[in-house]
Every structure is written in structure tokens, then in C-alpha cells.
C-alpha positions as CSV (number, residue, x, y, z in Angstrom):
1,M,331.0,83.4,146.7
2,G,327.9,81.4,146.0
3,T,324.3,81.5,145.0
4,W,321.8,83.5,146.9
5,L,318.1,84.3,146.7
6,A,316.7,87.2,144.6
7,T,313.1,88.2,145.2
8,I,311.2,89.8,142.4
9,R,308.2,91.9,143.4
10,F,305.6,92.9,140.9
11,P,303.3,96.0,141.1
12,D,300.3,93.8,142.0
13,G,302.1,92.4,145.1
14,T,303.0,89.1,143.4
15,E,306.4,87.7,144.3
16,R,308.7,85.5,142.2
17,Y,312.1,84.1,143.1
18,A,315.4,83.5,141.2
19,D,319.0,82.6,141.8
20,Y,321.6,85.3,142.1
21,S,325.3,84.3,141.5
22,T,327.9,86.3,143.4
23,V,330.5,84.8,141.0
24,V,329.3,86.8,138.0
25,E,327.1,89.2,140.0
26,S,323.9,88.3,138.1
27,T,320.4,87.2,138.6
28,Y,319.4,84.2,136.5
29,N,316.2,83.2,134.7
30,P,314.0,81.2,135.1
31,L,311.9,82.5,137.9
32,Y,310.4,80.2,140.5
33,P,307.0,80.4,142.2
34,E,308.0,79.5,145.8
35,V,310.8,80.0,148.3
36,R,312.1,77.7,151.0
37,R,313.1,79.5,154.2
38,E,315.0,76.7,156.0
39,G,318.6,77.6,156.4
40,R,319.7,79.8,153.5
41,D,316.6,81.0,151.6
42,K,316.3,79.2,148.3
43,A,314.0,79.5,145.2
44,V,312.1,76.2,144.8
45,G,309.3,74.6,142.9
46,E,308.9,74.0,139.2
47,P,310.7,76.7,137.3
48,L,308.3,79.0,135.4
49,P,308.5,78.6,131.6
50,Y,310.0,81.4,129.6
51,D,311.1,81.9,126.0
52,R,314.2,84.0,125.3
53,D,313.5,83.9,121.6
54,A,309.9,85.2,121.8
55,P,309.2,88.7,120.4
56,L,310.1,91.5,122.9
57,S,307.2,93.2,124.5
58,S,306.8,96.9,123.6
59,P,308.1,99.4,126.1
60,G,304.6,100.2,127.2
61,E,304.0,96.5,128.0
62,M,307.1,96.1,130.1
63,V,306.5,95.6,133.8
64,L,308.7,97.5,136.3
65,V,309.6,95.2,139.1
66,T,311.7,95.5,142.3
67,V,314.5,93.0,142.8
68,T,316.0,92.4,146.3
69,Q,319.1,90.3,146.4
70,Q,320.4,88.5,149.5
71,P,322.5,88.4,151.6
72,D,322.8,92.2,151.8
73,D,319.3,93.1,150.7
74,D,320.6,95.1,147.7
75,V,317.6,96.6,145.9
76,W,317.2,97.8,142.3
77,R,314.4,98.2,139.7
78,A,314.3,96.0,136.6
79,L,312.0,95.2,133.6
80,Y,310.0,92.0,133.2
81,C,309.0,91.1,129.7
82,P,305.5,89.5,129.6
83,S,306.0,88.1,126.1
84,R,309.2,86.3,127.1
85,A,308.0,85.7,130.7
86,M,311.5,86.6,132.0
87,L,313.5,89.4,133.5
88,V,315.3,91.3,130.8
89,G,317.4,93.3,133.3
90,P,319.2,94.9,134.8
91,L,320.2,91.7,136.6
92,S,322.5,93.2,139.1
93,D,322.6,96.4,141.2
94,F,326.1,96.9,139.9
95,Y,324.6,98.1,136.6
96,R,324.3,101.6,138.1
97,Y,328.0,102.0,138.4
98,A,328.8,100.4,135.0
99,L,326.3,102.8,133.3
100,Q,327.9,105.7,135.1
101,E,331.3,104.7,133.8
102,D,330.5,105.1,130.2
103,Y,327.3,107.2,129.7
104,D,325.8,110.6,130.4
105,L,322.3,111.8,130.2
106,I,321.6,114.6,127.7
107,R,318.3,116.4,127.1
108,D,316.8,116.9,123.7
109,D,314.7,119.9,122.6
110,G,311.6,118.4,124.1
111,G,313.3,117.9,127.5
112,V,313.7,114.1,127.2
113,R,316.8,112.6,128.8
114,H,318.8,110.3,126.5
115,L,321.7,108.0,127.2
116,C,324.8,109.0,125.3
117,R,328.0,106.9,125.4
118,W,331.2,108.7,126.3
119,A,328.9,111.7,127.2
120,D,328.5,112.7,123.5
121,P,325.6,112.3,121.0
122,P,324.2,110.4,119.3
123,A,322.1,108.7,122.0
124,I,322.0,104.9,121.9
125,C,318.4,105.1,120.7
126,G,319.6,107.0,117.6
127,A,318.5,110.5,118.7
128,A,320.8,113.4,118.6
129,P,320.1,115.5,121.7
130,T,321.8,118.9,121.9
131,G,321.0,119.9,125.4
132,E,323.1,120.0,128.6
133,R,324.9,117.0,130.0
134,L,323.3,116.1,133.3
135,G,326.3,114.8,135.1
136,L,325.8,111.1,135.2
137,H,329.1,110.3,133.5
138,F,331.9,109.5,135.9
139,P,334.7,107.5,134.3
140,S,336.8,105.7,136.9
141,P,339.9,103.6,135.9
142,G,339.5,99.9,136.7
143,M,335.9,100.2,137.7
144,H,336.7,101.4,141.2
145,W,333.9,103.3,143.0
146,N,335.1,105.2,146.0
147,E,332.5,106.7,148.3
148,E,335.1,107.9,150.8
149,T,336.9,111.3,150.6
150,D,340.4,110.0,151.4
151,G,340.8,107.0,149.0
152,P,343.1,106.7,146.0
153,Y,340.3,107.6,143.6
154,P,338.1,110.7,143.5
155,T,334.9,110.6,145.4
156,S,332.2,109.0,143.3
157,P,328.9,110.8,142.9
158,P,325.7,108.9,143.7
159,A,325.0,106.3,141.0
160,P,321.2,106.5,140.4
161,D,318.9,103.6,139.6
162,L,317.8,104.9,136.2
163,F,315.3,102.0,135.7
164,A,313.4,103.3,138.7
165,E,312.5,106.2,136.4
166,W,311.1,104.0,133.7
167,N,307.7,105.6,134.1
168,A,309.0,109.2,134.3
169,P,307.7,111.3,131.3
170,D,311.2,112.7,130.6
171,I,313.3,109.5,130.4
172,C,313.9,107.8,127.0
173,R,312.7,104.2,127.3
174,P,314.2,103.2,124.0
175,C,317.6,104.3,125.3
176,L,317.2,102.1,128.4
177,L,316.1,99.1,126.4
178,A,318.8,99.5,123.9
179,W,321.4,99.6,126.7
180,L,320.0,96.4,128.1
181,L,319.7,94.5,124.9
182,T,322.6,95.6,122.8
183,P,326.1,94.2,123.4
184,E,328.7,96.8,124.4
185,P,330.5,98.1,121.3
186,I,334.1,97.1,121.1
187,T,335.3,100.4,119.7
188,S,337.2,102.9,122.0
189,P,336.6,106.7,122.0
190,D,340.4,107.1,121.2
191,P,342.9,105.2,119.1
192,L,344.3,103.3,122.2
193,P,344.1,99.5,122.1
194,E,340.8,98.2,123.5
195,P,341.3,97.0,127.1
196,P,340.5,93.4,128.1
197,S,336.8,92.6,128.6
198,T,335.6,93.3,132.1
199,W,333.5,91.0,134.3
200,W,330.6,93.4,133.7
201,T,330.8,93.1,129.9
202,R,331.1,89.3,130.2
203,A,328.1,89.2,132.5
204,K,326.0,91.4,130.2
205,R,326.8,89.2,127.2
206,A,325.7,86.2,129.2
207,W,322.3,87.9,129.9
208,L,321.9,88.4,126.2
209,G,322.5,84.7,125.5
């Protein structure tokens, strides 16, 4: 448990730094301009200003960055919002598995892949794709992800880093942004009582402020 360094690399080679908490598995704003590499690496310097309430940049203005989190050098892709001057997420590599738990990708008539909760339309951007399910959805009780063949849960398929495909012509950017910026719905796909909030849902709500 503790706080570790997250390094944010921009396409032009610029690096910024942030704190990553292993308690809630999340990177935190603000970003910092410098890093101290004495003992455990730490983000230092004056925190860079940001404005959570500023208008969100358009999808075309979002900057795709690479986040590397110590101590295990976990790497994922995330979006930086120039208008807000902050990371909008994903703020943890665990997002890949959380997304896979509840969503599938379904193509529309134009071949664009949309995120559909519980593997059924409509997509979270509002579209109603009618194509094939592409096999992202892998519900796993208790958010267990087993990569072994002899564990108590079925073997998990690879969980892709969908935000790495932000610039792909066939991925729906509004779906990815809606997933980042909209709190998870509290309704269940069946009449069973809603389970208690998971650490992932609590962390995501904290991102949204």
C-alpha cells in the first residue's frame, strides 16, 4: 500500500508526473513538472494548474498519452484534456478488466465499434448498432481475473487497452468518453438486488469529482 509515481508521456516527448495511490488504484491530478529520483521516485515542484469545471475539449482535441505506473511499470493509454489541463482517464490499468466485466463491442452498419453495456444495444453513446458482438464481454463474479488454466474461475481472455485505439478510424470516441465521464448506472440487467458498490465504482466516482 502507498503512493507511487505515475509518469505521463505526451506525443511530443514531454513528460509530466503524478501520484498514484495503491489504496484506491488511481492516478491523481494535478500533474507535476518534475520528478525527484532519490530513494522512491516522487513527483515534485509546483503542481500545474488545472480546472475540473472548464468545458471539456472536443474528442478531436483530446491528447492520447501514455501512463506508466510504478512500482511494476504498468502501462496504459489515457486522455489528457487541454481545456481542463488534466488527465480525464482512465486513471488506472485496472480499467481494462472493469470494462470487460460489463461491456462488449458491437459494430454498426458503418463498421464502427460501439461500447454496449451488458453486451446489448443501445451503445452508451446512444447509437443502436446491430452488428456482431466482438467478444470483449467477460463477466466474472467478484471481479476475479484468472489468467491460469487451473484456477477456480474460467480463464480470462486478454483485456485490451481500448484507449490505445483512440485514433483508430473504427472506434467510437463518444462511447469511450461517455464511459469515462458518466457514473455507472445503478440499475441491474435483472430484477436481483443491486450488489454493493465495488472499489472500482467508488474510484471512478472519485475521478468524476
